C-alpha positions in Angstrom: -20.2 -19.0 2.7 -16.6 -20.0 3.4 -14.0 -17.6 1.9 -12.1 -20.5 0.4 -15.0 -21.6 -1.9 -15.8 -18.0 -3.1 -14.5 -17.0 -6.5 -12.2 -14.1 -7.0 -15.0 -11.7 -7.8 -16.8 -12.5 -4.6 -13.6 -12.2 -2.5 -12.8 -8.8 -4.0 -16.3 -7.6 -3.1 -16.0 -9.0 0.4 -12.6 -7.3 0.8 -14.1 -4.0 -0.4 -16.9 -4.4 2.2 -14.3 -4.6 5.0 -13.3 -8.3 5.2 -9.5 -8.2 5.3 -9.4 -12.1 5.4 -10.7 -12.1 1.8 -7.6 -10.4 0.6 -5.5 -12.9 2.3 -7.4 -15.8 0.6 -6.9 -14.0 -2.8 -3.2 -13.6 -2.2 -2.7 -17.2 -1.1 -4.7 -18.4 -4.0 -2.6 -16.7 -6.6 0.8 -16.1 -5.0 2.6 -19.0 -6.6 1.7 -18.1 -10.1 2.4 -14.4 -9.6 5.8 -15.0 -7.9 6.8 -17.6 -10.6 6.0 -15.1 -13.4 8.0 -12.4 -11.7 10.9 -14.7 -10.9 11.1 -15.9 -14.5 11.5 -12.3 -15.6 14.0 -11.1 -13.0 15.9 -14.3 -12.2 16.7 -13.1 -8.8 15.0 -14.5 -5.7 15.3 -11.3 -3.6 14.3 -9.0 -6.4 11.3 -11.2 -7.2 10.2 -11.1 -3.6 10.4 -7.3 -3.6 8.4 -7.0 -6.9 5.9 -9.6 -5.6 5.3 -7.5 -2.5 5.1 -4.3 -4.5 2.6 -6.0 -6.8 0.2 -6.7 -3.9 0.8 -3.3 -2.3 -0.3 -1.8 -5.6 -3.3 -4.2 -5.8 -4.4 -3.1 -2.3 -4.0 0.6 -3.2 -6.0 0.1 -6.4 -8.7 -1.8 -4.7 -9.0 0.8 -1.9 -9.0 3.7 -4.3 -11.7 2.2 -6.4 -9.5 1.8 -9.5 -10.3 -1.9 -10.0 -13.1 -2.5 -12.4 -14.5 -6.0 -11.8 -14.6 -8.0 -15.0 -14.0 -11.4 -13.4 -10.3 -11.1 -14.4 -8.6 -10.6 -11.0 -5.5 -12.8 -11.8 -4.8 -11.4 -15.2 -5.1 -7.9 -13.7 -2.6 -8.8 -10.9 -0.3 -10.4 -13.5 -0.3 -7.3 -15.6 0.6 -5.2 -12.5 3.5 -7.5 -11.7 4.6 -7.5 -15.4 4.6 -3.7 -15.5 6.6 -3.5 -12.3 9.2 -5.9 -13.8 9.4 -3.7 -17.0 9.7 -0.6 -14.8 12.6 -2.2 -12.9 14.4 -3.1 -16.1 13.9 0.3 -17.5 15.4 1.8 -14.4 18.5 -0.4 -14.5 18.6 -0.3 -18.3 19.1 -4.0 -18.8 17.0 -6.8 -20.2 15.9 -9.8 -18.3 17.8 -13.0 -18.8 16.2 -16.4 -19.1 17.8 -19.2 -17.1 15.9 -22.5 -17.1 14.9 -24.2 -13.9 16.7 -27.4 -12.9 15.2 -30.4 -14.6 13.0 -28.5 -17.0 13.1 -29.7 -20.6 12.4 -26.7 -22.9 10.0 -27.8 -25.7 10.8 -31.4 -24.8 13.9 -31.2 -27.1 16.2 -32.3 -24.3 15.5 -36.0 -23.8 18.2 -38.1 -22.2 18.1 -41.4 -20.5 20.4 -42.2 -17.6 22.0 -40.1 -15.0 25.8 -40.6 -15.5 28.1 -37.6 -15.3 28.7 -37.5 -19.1 25.0 -37.4 -19.9 24.3 -34.8 -17.2 27.1 -32.6 -18.7 25.6 -33.0 -22.2 22.2 -32.1 -20.9 23.5 -29.0 -19.1 25.3 -27.9 -22.3 22.1 -28.4 -24.4 20.1 -26.4 -21.8 22.7 -23.6 -22.0 22.4 -23.6 -25.8 18.6 -23.4 -25.7 18.8 -20.6 -23.1 21.2 -18.7 -25.3 18.8 -19.1 -28.3 15.8 -17.9 -26.3 17.8 -14.9 -25.2 18.3 -14.0 -28.9 14.6 -13.9 -29.6 12.8 -10.5 -29.9 11.5 -9.4 -26.5 7.8 -10.0 -27.3 8.5 -13.6 -28.4 10.8 -14.2 -25.5 8.1 -13.0 -23.1 5.5 -15.4 -24.4 8.0 -18.3 -24.3 8.9 -17.5 -20.6 5.2 -17.1 -19.5 4.0 -20.2 -21.4 6.8 -22.6 -20.6 8.2 -21.4 -17.3 5.2 -19.8 -15.6 2.9 -22.3 -17.2 0.3 -19.7 -18.1 -2.4 -20.3 -20.7 -2.4 -18.3 -23.9 -5.6 -16.5 -22.6 -3.7 -15.5 -19.4 -0.7 -14.4 -21.4 -3.0 -12.3 -23.7 -4.7 -10.7 -20.7 -1.5 -10.0 -18.9 0.3 -8.5 -21.9 -2.7 -6.6 -23.2 -2.8 -8.4 -26.6 -5.3 -10.7 -28.2 -5.0 -14.5 -27.9 -4.2 -14.7 -31.6 -1.3 -12.3 -31.1 0.0 -14.3 -28.2 -0.3 -17.5 -30.2 1.4 -15.8 -33.2 4.3 -14.6 -31.0 4.8 -18.2 -29.8 4.6 -19.5 -33.4 7.2 -17.0 -34.5 9.4 -17.8 -31.5 9.4 -21.5 -32.4 10.1 -20.7 -36.1 13.0 -18.4 -35.1 14.4 -21.0 -32.7 14.3 -23.7 -35.4 15.9 -21.3 -37.8 18.7 -20.5 -35.4 19.3 -24.1 -34.7 19.5 -24.9 -38.4 21.7 -21.9 -39.3 24.1 -22.4 -36.5 24.2 -26.2 -36.9 23.5 -26.6 -33.3 22.8 -30.1 -32.0 20.5 -30.4 -29.1 
C-alpha cells in the first residue's frame, strides 16, 4: 500500500518497523498545521522554525524510545508537544506570547470594509490593532483557544486534545473569551 494513502496510525507502525519514509510522509502531512500553531504562539519566524524542528526531534525520540501510545491521535499528540515547547520557551524568557494578526485576516468577522483606498486601509489597520490589543488582555487560557481556533484553524476537538482539556472546556473558554471581548468593547466604547 502506498505510504500516502495510509492513515497516521499505519504510518507510525511502518516507521517503527524501520521504514524511514513513513516519518517523512507524517511530517509532510502535518507540518503546515504544526508550524502555524507554533508561529501563532511565538510570532517569530526563526523561533517558530526552531521550535518546529525541536517538536519533530522530540517526536522521533519518543517514537524510537517506545513512549508513544497509539490511540489514533498522532496530530493532537504532536500539537501538544509543540505547545509544551512553546510554553517552555516563554517560561525561559519569562514573557508571554503576543498575538499579531495575519495580513488580511478578519478576526470574528467584525472587520468588514469595502474598497481599498488609503483611508479605509488605515481604518482597517487601526481596527485590527484594537482587536489585537483586546485579545492580548484576555486570560491566557482564553487567548490560547482564540489563537488556536481562529489563527491555526483547529477544531475544538483538536484544541481540547492539544491542551489536555475536554471539548466542553475548550468551548467554554472560547465562549468566555467572546463575552470578555464584547464586554471590553462596550466598557471602553471602542468602535470597530
